[in-house]
C-alpha positions in Angstrom: 0.0 0.0 0.0 1.7 3.3 -1.1 1.6 6.1 1.4 -1.1 8.6 0.8 -3.1 11.3 2.5 -6.7 12.3 2.5 -6.1 15.7 4.0 -6.6 18.9 2.1 -3.7 20.6 3.8 -0.5 19.5 5.4 -1.7 20.6 8.8 -1.6 18.1 11.6 -5.2 18.6 12.4 -6.0 17.1 9.0 -4.1 13.9 9.7 -6.1 10.9 8.5 -5.1 7.3 7.9 -3.3 4.5 9.7 -0.5 4.9 12.1 1.6 2.0 13.5 2.7 2.6 17.1 5.2 0.6 19.2 3.5 0.9 22.6 5.9 0.9 25.6 5.2 -0.8 28.9 3.6 1.2 31.7 0.8 2.9 29.8 -2.6 1.8 28.6 -3.7 1.6 25.0 -6.0 4.5 25.8 -3.1 6.5 27.1 -1.3 6.0 23.8 -4.4 7.1 21.9 -4.5 10.3 24.0 -0.9 11.1 23.2 -1.5 10.7 19.5 -4.6 12.9 19.7 -2.5 15.7 21.2 0.4 15.2 18.7 -1.9 15.5 15.7 -4.6 17.7 17.2 -7.0 15.1 15.9 -9.9 14.1 18.2 -11.0 11.2 16.1 -8.4 8.5 16.9 -9.0 4.8 17.6 -7.0 1.7 18.1 -7.3 -2.0 17.1 -6.7 -4.7 19.7 -6.0 -3.5 23.2 -2.6 -4.2 24.8 -2.4 -4.4 28.6 -0.3 -1.8 30.4 2.6 -4.2 31.0 2.6 -5.4 27.3 4.5 -3.7 24.5 4.5 -3.8 20.8 2.3 -3.1 17.8 -0.8 -0.9 18.3 -2.6 -0.1 15.1 -4.2 3.4 15.3 -6.7 4.9 12.9 -7.1 8.7 12.5 -9.9 10.7 11.1 -12.2 9.1 8.6 -10.0 6.0 8.7 -11.7 5.0 11.9 -14.6 3.8 9.8 -12.4 0.9 8.6 -12.0 -0.5 12.1 -14.6 -3.2 11.7 -12.9 -4.5 8.5 -9.5 -5.1 10.0 -10.0 -5.5 13.8 -10.4 -9.3 13.7 -7.2 -10.0 11.7 -4.8 -12.6 13.1 -2.2 -11.5 15.7 1.3 -12.7 16.5 2.9 -12.3 19.9 6.2 -13.0 21.7 5.3 -14.2 25.1 7.1 -15.3 28.3 5.1 -17.7 30.5 6.3 -18.3 34.0 5.4 -21.7 35.7 4.9 -22.3 39.4 2.3 -19.6 40.2 -1.1 -18.7 38.9 -2.4 -15.2 39.6 -5.8 -13.6 39.8 -5.1 -11.5 36.8 -3.3 -14.3 34.9 -0.3 -12.1 34.6 2.6 -10.7 36.6 0.6 -7.8 38.0 -1.8 -9.9 40.0 -1.8 -11.7 43.4 -0.8 -15.4 43.6 -3.8 -17.6 44.0 -2.2 -21.0 43.5 1.3 -22.5 43.5 2.6 -25.7 42.0 5.7 -27.6 41.0 7.3 -26.6 37.7 6.6 -29.1 34.9 9.1 -30.9 32.8 9.6 -29.6 29.2 8.1 -32.7 27.7 4.9 -32.1 29.6 4.8 -28.5 28.5 5.2 -29.5 24.9 2.5 -32.1 25.1 0.1 -29.7 26.7 0.7 -27.0 24.1 -0.7 -29.4 21.5 -4.0 -29.4 23.4 -4.1 -25.6 23.2 -3.5 -25.4 19.4 -6.2 -25.1 16.8 -9.8 -24.0 17.6 -10.3 -24.0 21.3 -12.8 -22.7 23.9 -11.2 -20.1 26.1 -12.5 -18.4 29.2 -11.4 -14.7 29.3 -9.5 -13.4 32.3 -11.5 -12.1 35.2 -9.6 -8.9 34.9 -10.7 -8.1 31.4 -13.0 -5.7 29.5 -15.5 -8.4 28.8 -19.1 -7.3 29.5 -21.2 -9.2 32.0 -24.7 -7.9 32.5 -23.7 -4.5 31.2 -20.6 -4.3 33.5 -17.0 -4.7 32.6 -15.6 -7.9 34.2 -12.6 -6.1 35.8 -15.0 -3.8 37.7 -16.6 -6.8 39.3 -13.2 -8.6 39.8 -11.8 -5.5 41.7 -14.8 -5.6 44.0 -14.3 -9.3 44.7 -17.8 -10.1 43.2 -18.6 -13.5 41.9 -19.1 -13.7 38.2 -19.3 -16.2 35.4 -17.3 -15.6 32.2 -18.5 -17.7 29.3 -15.9 -19.4 27.2 -15.5 -18.1 23.6 -14.1 -19.9 20.5 -10.6 -18.7 19.4 -8.0 -20.2 17.2 -4.4 -20.7 18.1 -2.6 -21.2 14.8 0.9 -22.1 16.2 3.3 -22.0 19.1 6.9 -21.4 18.2 8.9 -22.4 21.2 12.1 -20.4 21.6 13.3 -21.8 24.9 12.2 -23.5 28.1 14.4 -23.0 31.1 14.0 -22.7 34.9 10.3 -22.8 34.5 10.1 -20.1 32.0 8.7 -20.6 28.5 9.5 -18.2 25.7 7.3 -18.7 22.6 6.0 -16.9 19.5 2.2 -17.4 19.4 0.1 -16.9 16.3 -3.6 -16.6 17.0 -7.0 -15.2 15.9 -8.1 -11.8 17.0 -9.8 -11.8 20.4 -7.5 -14.4 21.9 -6.2 -13.7 25.4 -2.6 -14.7 25.8 -3.1 -14.4 29.6 -5.7 -17.1 29.4 -3.4 -19.3 27.3 -0.7 -18.9 30.0 -3.2 -19.8 32.7 -4.6 -22.7 30.8 -1.2 -24.1 29.9 -0.3 -24.1 33.5 -3.4 -26.1 34.4 -3.0 -28.5 31.4 0.5 -29.4 32.8 -0.9 -30.0 36.3 1.1 -27.0 37.4 0.3 -23.3 37.5 1.4 -20.4 35.3 1.0 -16.8 34.4 2.0 -14.4 31.7 5.2 -12.6 32.6 6.0 -10.7 29.3 4.0 -9.9 26.1 5.0 -8.2 22.9 2.7 -8.0 19.9 4.8 -8.2 16.7 2.2 -8.5 14.0 -1.5 -7.7 13.4 -2.8 -8.8 10.1 -0.4 -7.5 7.5 1.1 -4.9 9.8 4.4 -5.6 11.5 6.0 -3.9 14.5 9.2 -3.5 12.5 7.3 -0.8 10.5 6.0 1.0 13.6 7.3 4.0 15.5 7.7 4.7 19.2 5.7 7.5 20.7 8.8 9.5 21.4 9.8 9.2 17.7 6.3 10.3 16.6 6.4 13.3 18.9 9.7 14.3 17.3 8.7 13.8 13.6 4.9 14.5 13.8 5.1 17.5 11.4 6.4 15.2 8.7 3.7 12.6 9.2 1.1 14.3 7.0 1.0 11.2 4.8 -0.3 8.2 6.7 -0.9 4.8 5.2 -4.6 4.1 4.7 -6.3 0.8 3.9 -7.8 0.8 0.4 -11.5 0.3 0.1 -12.6 -3.2 -1.0 -13.8 -3.3 -4.6 
């Protein structure tokens, strides 16, 4: 897709199109959107596929009229680099939560066998601390209050696990999956499948559909070069 612009002028307030951001750890996806809104003086900014605050990597943003394309590309497959720590399960299914269960670290052979059961089309229960709606309320709101709730499993597809290493109870893997898959849930379920316990320690999104983090920019770089970013890549309309 060649770079192009739909703006009538080169002013930042006319910025429209698609922007690839490399989100740092420590901020929410909404925080990143707010920063981009200020940089481009553009109130109409959205993002595809939320990343948790501790996660890093590709955050696809749409500016101006390009936000209308969100429904066409939001469900594209995603690829992540993940670090899963065995031995403890947490209430958030990641490193930010409190430990709710501990267990012995499984052997690598058992981990590999269990990964096979979490590949392909699977039923996945979202994390309690998630934005899933339950009776009109976000799940994390109920979870923070300690309220009982029932999250229904959803069908997702895990295309592949590329194991990089397994050492000292820590699995490093590249995971390709359908949009809407929770890697935190995969970590939790992998721990249970091995008769152990596990949580997600690190997460980096490296691909979303045809977009690669290698082509993204950090927020600091965007702040510096924003005046030159008048031509943002936009997704062509389907014919």
